[in-house]
C-alpha positions, 0 to 999 in steps of 0.5 A: 361962742361964735366965730374964730377968736384970738389969744389974749396978749398975755398968752402971746407973750409967754414964749418971750417971758419963758426964754428971757427967764428960763426955769432951771427945770428946763436945764436940769431935764434937757434931753441928751443930744442922742435921745432916740425917742422923741414925743410932743404934747399940746398945751391947748388953750381956748375961749370957752362958751362962758368967755373964760380962757381954758386948757385941755387936759386928759386923764389917761386910760386905766388900761394903760401899762404905764402912767394909767389914770394920770393927768396929761396933755394930749400927745405922743411919739413923733412919726418919722419925718414929723415936727413936734408941732405936727405930732402934737396936733396929730395926737390931739386929733387922734386922741380927743378930736381936736381938728388940726386946722382949728389950732394956731401954734403959738410957740414950742418950749425947750424939750424935756427928758422924761427918763422913766419913758426915755422920751425927749418931749417938746411942749407945744403951745396952741390956741384953739381959734375955732373950738369944736367938740371934744371927746374920747376918740381912743379909749385905749389911750384916754379915759376922760377929756376936760377943759379947765378954766385958767382961773381955776388953775390959779385959785390958791385953794386948788394948789398944793405941793405933792409929796411921794416916794423917794423924797419926790416933791412938786406942784399939784392942782385939784381941778375938775375932780382930777389930781394933777401932779408930775410932769403935767403939773410942773409944765402947768406951773411954768406956763402960768408963771411965764404967762403972768397968770399965777397968784401967790399960794401956800406952798407949805400945804402938802398932800401925799401922792395917792396910792394908785400912783405910788403902787407902780413904784413899789413893784419889783422893776417899777419906775424910779 
């Protein structure tokens, strides 16, 4: 692809659609007013060399003490004085080499509170106006980075319901040899719905959470 690109109309309308019909998920996990730890993630979409719109996903390093090997968006904690948008762009640069000046921030979604990590997380929606090379910059944080076409994420054959410990149930995606579940899968589902890109899929298709993700919950003092 050559030259800058502009986001499709359906992506530009995503924030308006989301706020007009805010999913219950956002109210159920609204951050407490006194949340001390704040973070941001970058949901970065762009146009690939094949002309398809895709989104950047990372696989967390297997060396991490928490959430090792899980799929996530680039992101992390806010530095003093940073806005969520600034933090999301900085983290994407530090983790996978996305040049901040190449991204147009389109919207910021309502914050979500992740009780296991005690983080109030702001999802930031961005358009990669001038895509460059992606790569793992910090192997201590990221094991792999991929650009996944949106049309693969909305393929009904790639969607399923994840079941796990303590009655957990949530959306899942099977793309690019990644098992996407939890916060990232829920946020992807919300994004696709709000963007008007989702296609009907069989929610009765269930897959168990792989044991590598279950084990941390089974250890004494593990996350609940």
